[in-house]
C-alpha positions as CSV (number, residue, x, y, z in Angstrom):
1,M,-16.4,53.0,78.7
2,K,-18.0,56.3,77.9
3,V,-19.4,57.0,74.4
4,D,-20.3,60.4,73.1
5,V,-22.0,61.1,69.7
6,A,-21.5,64.3,67.8
7,H,-23.5,65.4,64.8
8,V,-21.1,66.4,62.0
9,N,-23.8,66.8,59.3
10,D,-26.9,65.0,58.0
11,I,-24.8,62.1,56.7
12,E,-21.8,62.0,59.1
13,K,-21.4,61.2,62.8
14,R,-18.4,61.4,65.1
15,V,-18.3,58.9,68.0
16,T,-15.8,59.5,70.8
17,V,-15.0,56.5,73.0
18,V,-13.2,57.0,76.4
19,L,-11.7,53.9,78.1
20,P,-10.9,53.8,81.8
21,P,-7.3,53.8,83.1
22,E,-7.6,50.3,84.6
23,L,-8.5,48.8,81.2
24,V,-5.7,50.7,79.5
25,T,-3.1,49.6,82.1
26,S,-4.3,45.9,81.9
27,E,-4.0,45.8,78.1
28,I,-0.5,47.4,78.2
29,D,0.7,45.0,80.9
30,K,-0.7,42.0,79.0
31,A,0.9,43.1,75.8
32,Y,4.4,43.3,77.4
33,L,3.9,39.9,79.1
34,D,3.0,38.3,75.8
35,L,6.0,39.9,74.2
36,K,8.3,38.8,77.0
37,K,7.4,35.2,76.4
38,T,8.4,35.2,72.8
39,I,11.2,37.8,72.4
40,R,14.9,37.0,72.7
41,L,17.3,39.8,73.7
42,K,21.0,39.3,73.6
43,G,22.3,38.3,77.0
44,F,19.0,37.1,78.3
45,R,17.2,33.7,78.1
46,A,13.7,33.6,76.5
47,G,11.2,35.1,78.9
48,K,13.8,36.6,81.2
49,A,14.4,40.0,79.5
50,P,13.8,42.9,82.0
51,M,10.6,44.9,81.5
52,A,12.6,48.1,81.3
53,L,14.5,46.9,78.2
54,L,11.3,45.7,76.6
55,E,9.8,49.2,77.1
56,R,12.9,50.9,75.7
57,Y,13.1,48.8,72.5
58,F,9.5,47.9,71.8
59,K,7.3,50.7,73.3
60,A,6.1,52.0,69.9
61,Q,5.2,48.5,68.6
62,V,3.4,47.7,71.8
63,E,1.4,50.9,71.9
64,E,0.4,50.4,68.2
65,D,-0.7,46.8,68.9
66,V,-2.6,47.8,72.1
67,I,-4.4,50.7,70.4
68,S,-5.4,48.4,67.5
69,K,-6.7,45.7,69.8
70,I,-8.6,48.2,72.0
71,V,-10.3,49.9,69.1
72,K,-11.1,46.6,67.4
73,E,-12.8,45.3,70.5
74,T,-14.6,48.4,71.7
75,Y,-15.8,50.1,68.5
76,P,-18.5,47.5,67.8
77,Q,-19.6,47.8,71.5
78,A,-19.8,51.6,71.2
79,L,-21.9,51.4,68.0
80,G,-24.2,48.9,69.8
81,E,-24.8,51.4,72.6
82,T,-25.5,54.3,70.3
83,K,-27.6,52.1,67.9
84,I,-26.0,53.9,65.0
85,L,-25.6,52.0,61.7
86,P,-22.5,53.2,59.8
87,I,-22.4,52.7,56.0
88,S,-18.7,53.4,55.6
89,Q,-15.5,52.4,57.3
90,P,-14.6,54.7,60.1
91,K,-11.8,57.2,60.0
92,I,-10.1,56.6,63.4
93,E,-8.2,59.4,65.3
94,N,-6.4,58.0,68.3
95,G,-5.4,59.7,71.5
96,V,-2.2,59.2,73.5
97,L,-1.8,55.8,75.2
98,E,-0.4,55.9,78.7
99,K,-0.6,53.6,81.7
100,D,-2.9,54.6,84.5
101,K,-4.6,57.2,82.3
102,E,-7.8,57.2,80.2
103,F,-7.4,56.5,76.5
104,S,-9.8,58.0,74.0
105,Y,-10.3,57.8,70.2
106,T,-12.8,59.2,67.8
107,A,-14.4,57.5,64.8
108,V,-16.0,59.5,62.0
109,F,-18.2,57.7,59.5
110,E,-21.1,58.1,57.1
111,I,-24.7,57.1,57.8
112,K,-27.9,57.0,55.7
113,P,-29.7,60.3,55.6
114,E,-33.0,60.6,57.4
115,I,-35.4,61.6,54.6
116,K,-38.7,63.1,55.4
117,V,-40.1,61.9,52.1
118,Q,-42.9,64.0,50.5
119,G,-44.8,64.5,47.3
120,Y,-45.0,60.9,46.2
121,E,-48.8,60.6,46.1
122,G,-50.9,61.8,43.2
123,L,-48.0,62.3,40.8
124,E,-49.2,63.3,37.3
125,L,-47.3,61.0,35.0
126,E,-47.4,60.4,31.3
127,Q,-46.9,56.8,30.4
128,Q,-45.8,55.3,27.2
129,K,-48.3,53.0,25.7
130,A,-46.8,49.5,25.1
131,E,-47.9,48.5,21.6
132,E,-48.2,45.0,20.2
133,A,-45.3,43.7,18.0
134,Q,-45.5,44.8,14.4
135,E,-45.0,42.3,11.5
136,S,-42.0,44.3,10.4
137,E,-40.4,43.9,13.8
138,V,-41.0,40.1,13.7
139,E,-39.4,40.0,10.2
140,K,-36.4,41.9,11.5
141,E,-35.9,39.4,14.3
142,L,-36.3,36.5,11.9
143,E,-33.7,38.0,9.6
144,A,-31.3,38.4,12.5
145,L,-31.8,34.7,13.4
146,Q,-31.3,33.7,9.8
147,N,-28.0,35.6,9.7
148,N,-26.9,34.0,13.0
149,Y,-27.4,30.5,11.6
150,A,-25.9,31.3,8.2
151,T,-23.0,29.1,6.9
152,L,-20.0,30.2,4.8
153,K,-19.2,28.7,1.4
154,D,-16.3,29.2,-0.9
155,V,-16.6,31.7,-3.7
156,D,-15.2,31.0,-7.2
157,G,-15.4,32.9,-10.4
158,R,-15.8,36.4,-8.9
159,G,-14.0,39.0,-6.8
160,I,-14.7,40.2,-3.3
161,Q,-18.0,41.9,-2.6
162,K,-19.1,43.7,0.6
163,G,-20.7,41.2,2.9
164,D,-18.2,38.5,1.9
165,Y,-15.5,37.1,4.2
166,A,-11.9,37.1,3.0
167,L,-8.8,35.3,4.0
168,L,-5.8,37.7,3.7
169,D,-2.1,38.1,4.2
170,F,-1.0,41.7,4.4
171,E,1.8,43.9,5.6
172,S,1.4,47.6,6.3
173,T,3.0,50.7,7.8
174,A,1.6,53.9,9.3
175,D,3.5,57.0,8.0
176,G,6.3,54.6,7.0
177,K,6.6,52.7,10.3
178,P,5.2,49.3,11.4
179,Y,2.5,49.3,14.1
180,S,0.9,46.8,16.4
181,G,-0.9,44.2,14.1
182,S,0.6,45.7,10.9
183,K,1.6,42.3,9.7
184,Q,-1.0,39.6,9.5
185,K,-1.1,36.1,8.0
186,D,-4.4,34.2,7.4
187,F,-6.4,37.2,8.6
188,F,-10.1,36.3,8.3
189,L,-12.1,39.5,7.8
190,E,-15.7,40.4,7.1
191,I,-15.6,42.9,4.3
192,S,-17.7,45.8,5.4
193,D,-17.3,49.5,6.0
194,K,-17.2,48.9,9.8
195,S,-14.6,46.2,9.8
196,Y,-10.8,46.7,10.4
197,L,-9.6,50.1,9.2
198,P,-11.7,52.9,7.5
199,G,-11.5,52.5,3.7
200,F,-9.8,49.1,3.9
201,A,-12.9,47.3,2.5
202,D,-13.2,49.6,-0.5
203,Q,-9.6,48.8,-1.5
204,V,-10.0,45.0,-1.5
205,V,-13.5,44.9,-3.1
206,G,-13.2,43.3,-6.6
207,L,-10.0,41.4,-5.9
208,N,-10.0,37.7,-6.8
209,K,-8.5,34.8,-5.0
210,D,-4.6,34.8,-5.3
211,E,-4.7,38.4,-6.4
212,A,-2.4,41.0,-4.7
213,K,-2.7,44.8,-4.4
214,S,-0.7,47.6,-2.9
215,F,-2.7,50.7,-1.8
216,T,-2.8,53.5,0.8
217,I,-5.7,54.7,3.0
218,A,-5.9,57.9,5.1
219,I,-7.1,57.3,8.6
220,P,-9.4,60.1,10.0
221,A,-8.0,62.2,12.9
222,D,-10.9,61.2,15.1
223,F,-10.2,57.4,14.7
224,P,-10.5,55.7,18.1
225,G,-7.1,54.0,17.7
226,K,-4.8,56.9,18.7
227,D,-1.7,55.2,17.4
228,L,-3.2,55.3,13.8
229,A,-5.4,58.4,14.0
230,G,-4.5,61.0,11.3
231,K,-1.9,58.8,9.7
232,T,-1.5,57.3,6.2
233,I,-1.5,53.5,6.0
234,A,0.5,51.8,3.1
235,C,-0.6,48.2,2.7
236,N,0.4,45.2,0.6
237,A,-2.4,42.6,0.6
238,V,-2.9,39.1,-0.9
239,V,-6.3,37.4,-1.1
240,K,-6.0,33.7,-0.2
241,G,-9.7,32.9,-0.1
242,I,-13.2,34.3,-0.4
243,K,-16.4,33.0,1.3
244,E,-20.0,34.2,1.2
245,K,-22.9,33.7,3.6
246,A,-25.4,30.9,2.8
247,L,-28.6,31.8,4.5
248,P,-30.9,29.0,5.7
249,N,-34.5,28.9,4.4
250,L,-37.0,30.4,6.8
251,D,-39.3,27.3,6.9
252,D,-40.7,24.8,9.4
253,E,-37.4,22.8,9.5
254,F,-35.4,25.9,10.4
255,A,-37.9,26.7,13.2
256,R,-37.7,23.2,14.6
257,D,-33.9,23.2,14.5
258,L,-33.9,26.3,16.8
259,G,-35.7,24.6,19.6
260,E,-39.2,23.9,20.9
261,Y,-41.1,25.4,18.0
262,E,-43.8,23.5,16.0
263,G,-42.9,25.4,12.8
264,I,-42.2,28.8,11.3
265,D,-45.6,30.2,12.3
266,D,-45.1,29.2,15.9
267,L,-41.6,30.8,15.9
268,K,-43.1,34.0,14.5
269,K,-45.8,34.0,17.2
270,K,-43.3,33.5,20.0
271,L,-40.9,36.2,18.6
272,G,-43.9,38.5,18.5
273,D,-44.7,37.7,22.1
274,E,-41.1,38.4,23.1
275,I,-41.1,41.7,21.3
276,T,-44.4,42.7,23.0
277,E,-43.0,41.8,26.4
278,R,-39.9,43.8,25.7
279,K,-42.0,46.8,24.8
280,K,-43.9,46.5,28.1
281,M,-40.7,46.3,30.1
282,Q,-39.3,49.4,28.3
283,A,-42.6,51.3,28.9
284,A,-42.5,50.3,32.6
285,A,-38.8,51.3,32.9
286,A,-39.5,54.7,31.2
287,L,-42.4,55.3,33.7
288,K,-40.2,54.5,36.6
289,E,-37.5,56.9,35.3
290,K,-40.2,59.6,35.4
291,I,-41.1,58.7,38.9
292,Y,-37.5,59.0,39.9
293,D,-37.2,62.4,38.3
294,A,-40.3,63.6,40.2
295,L,-39.2,62.1,43.6
296,I,-35.7,63.5,43.3
297,A,-37.0,67.0,42.5
298,K,-39.4,67.0,45.5
299,N,-36.9,65.5,48.0
300,P,-33.5,67.2,48.0
301,F,-30.8,65.8,50.4
302,E,-27.1,65.1,50.5
303,V,-26.1,61.6,49.3
304,P,-23.3,59.8,51.2
305,K,-20.1,59.5,49.1
306,T,-19.7,55.9,50.2
307,L,-22.9,54.8,48.5
308,I,-22.1,56.7,45.3
309,E,-18.7,55.1,45.1
310,M,-20.1,51.6,45.8
311,Q,-22.8,52.0,43.1
312,T,-20.3,53.4,40.6
313,R,-18.0,50.4,41.1
314,N,-20.9,48.1,40.8
315,M,-21.8,49.7,37.4
316,I,-18.2,49.4,36.2
317,R,-18.1,45.8,37.2
318,E,-21.4,45.0,35.4
319,T,-20.0,46.7,32.3
320,Q,-16.8,44.7,32.5
321,Q,-18.8,41.4,32.8
322,M,-21.0,42.4,29.9
323,L,-18.1,43.3,27.7
324,A,-16.2,40.1,28.8
325,A,-19.1,38.0,27.6
326,Q,-18.6,39.7,24.2
327,G,-14.9,39.0,24.3
328,I,-13.9,42.6,25.0
329,D,-11.4,43.6,27.6
330,I,-12.5,46.9,29.2
331,K,-8.8,47.7,29.9
332,K,-8.1,48.0,26.2
333,L,-10.8,50.7,25.7
334,S,-9.7,54.3,25.3
335,Q,-10.9,55.3,28.8
336,N,-8.7,54.7,31.9
337,P,-10.3,53.6,35.3
338,G,-10.5,57.2,36.5
339,Q,-12.3,58.3,33.4
340,L,-14.7,55.3,33.7
341,F,-15.4,56.2,37.3
342,E,-16.3,59.8,36.4
343,R,-18.4,58.7,33.4
344,Y,-20.6,56.5,35.7
345,K,-20.6,58.6,38.8
346,E,-23.5,61.0,38.0
347,T,-25.8,58.1,37.0
348,A,-24.7,56.2,40.1
349,E,-25.6,59.1,42.3
350,R,-29.1,59.4,40.7
351,Q,-29.7,55.7,41.3
352,V,-28.6,55.9,44.9
353,R,-30.7,59.0,45.5
354,A,-33.8,57.3,44.0
355,A,-33.2,54.1,46.0
356,L,-32.9,56.0,49.3
357,I,-36.2,57.8,48.6
358,L,-38.0,54.6,47.7
359,D,-36.7,53.0,50.8
360,A,-38.0,55.9,52.9
361,I,-41.4,55.5,51.2
362,A,-41.4,51.8,51.9
363,Q,-40.6,52.4,55.6
364,K,-43.2,55.2,55.9
365,E,-46.0,53.2,54.3
366,G,-45.1,50.0,56.2
367,L,-44.4,48.0,53.0
368,K,-43.2,44.4,53.7
369,V,-41.6,41.6,51.6
370,D,-43.3,38.2,51.9
371,D,-42.4,34.7,50.6
372,A,-44.5,35.3,47.4
373,D,-42.5,38.4,46.7
374,F,-39.2,36.5,47.0
375,E,-40.5,33.7,44.8
376,K,-41.5,36.1,42.1
377,E,-38.2,37.9,42.2
378,Y,-36.3,34.6,41.9
379,H,-38.6,33.6,39.0
380,D,-37.9,36.9,37.2
381,I,-34.2,36.7,37.6
382,A,-34.1,33.1,36.5
383,K,-36.1,33.9,33.3
384,Q,-33.9,36.8,32.5
385,A,-30.6,34.9,33.1
386,G,-31.9,31.7,31.3
387,Q,-31.3,29.7,34.5
388,T,-33.4,27.5,36.7
389,I,-35.0,29.0,39.8
390,E,-33.0,26.5,41.9
391,A,-29.7,27.7,40.4
392,V,-30.5,31.3,41.1
393,K,-31.5,30.5,44.7
394,A,-28.1,28.8,45.2
395,Q,-26.3,32.0,44.0
396,I,-28.4,34.7,45.6
397,E,-29.6,34.7,49.3
398,R,-33.0,36.2,50.1
399,E,-31.5,39.0,52.2
400,M,-29.7,40.3,49.1
401,L,-33.0,40.6,47.2
402,Q,-35.0,42.4,49.9
403,P,-33.9,46.0,49.1
404,Q,-34.7,45.7,45.4
405,I,-38.0,44.1,46.1
406,L,-38.9,46.9,48.5
407,E,-37.9,49.4,45.9
408,K,-40.2,47.8,43.3
409,K,-43.1,47.7,45.8
410,A,-42.6,51.3,46.6
411,A,-42.6,52.2,42.9
412,D,-45.8,50.1,42.4
413,F,-47.4,52.0,45.4
414,I,-46.6,55.3,43.8
415,I,-47.9,54.2,40.4
416,A,-51.2,53.0,42.0
417,K,-51.6,56.5,43.6
418,A,-50.5,58.4,40.5
419,K,-52.6,60.2,37.9
420,L,-51.6,58.5,34.7
421,S,-52.2,59.6,31.1
422,D,-51.2,57.8,27.9
423,K,-48.5,59.3,25.7
């Protein structure tokens, strides 16, 4: 077997593999013998069909099978000889297969670019100062918790107010025609400007239980639901019930009911600690973005399309999982898969570019990942996911964590060498 490597560009290689005639002939003969054992031709017993007939009827199939087998077996060997590490599936171009003649094929694939990284020491960076949690921020978090644990109670003696929850029956049309969801029974709705259709809440405010009302609302032309945008909705609604939020008291009992808190003061302290920690993480993330900007500006290179596509799909998948956790199907959003791909593609390329540069820095500086680094990463992931370290280890192998740990160590190396000033 002869292997030749051609340089296409900085991120592409072409490998040509030439196989000797004796190997080609042996594989063709073996393929026909295997076929002869199993094929049944009219007028011949199994295994007795003449080779000439097999070649006449099955030549194309045999050639396809032999080429597939030869490429599958020899391509990894060829890569082993060249010590090239592809990052994409190869595009195979096959030659002509004939007995007693050489057979050749070429494989074109992408590789990681060789980056002669520069300009990463002594960066002048402005860092955002991470402030302690403010009392107003803690109060806002408390208010959110209070709302999350509110209960609903029936309302009597007054009409609907914004912030209430109403049980409604209604039937409506858009420009005189029914639409998807236009007829609802026992429709439970929070009455706010952001719920259901624009202007709907204003029309039902003031209505009492068992009261009916007919009304129209004009839907703005830029409304996300294209089937209703710019149309006039005519609606007949009946109020079947009204409920209002009953907020729990912010006291020691409330704090203890939430979990391992000694009382309301302890809850406030821990909320403050969480807010402060979030600010630190945001400041660190902002600093790293500035590092990425500087590195990308100082180290131009072509990014393999394969890596951009992989990262884009990863980002879309993460978005799907995040939305699914909120009960939202990404397929029902206004953007189709192609639009989503284009939306994330630019960010994905930037992330890939930064990751490749950080990897080059890690290699150049001889940065390594040890057991302590792995344990810290498992601990951080477990804390963020609200899982035990053991559960995270069962889901994620160490080898999967190594690239991101090296990226972090490279970023920390750059920060240690940078000239930092507070914003």
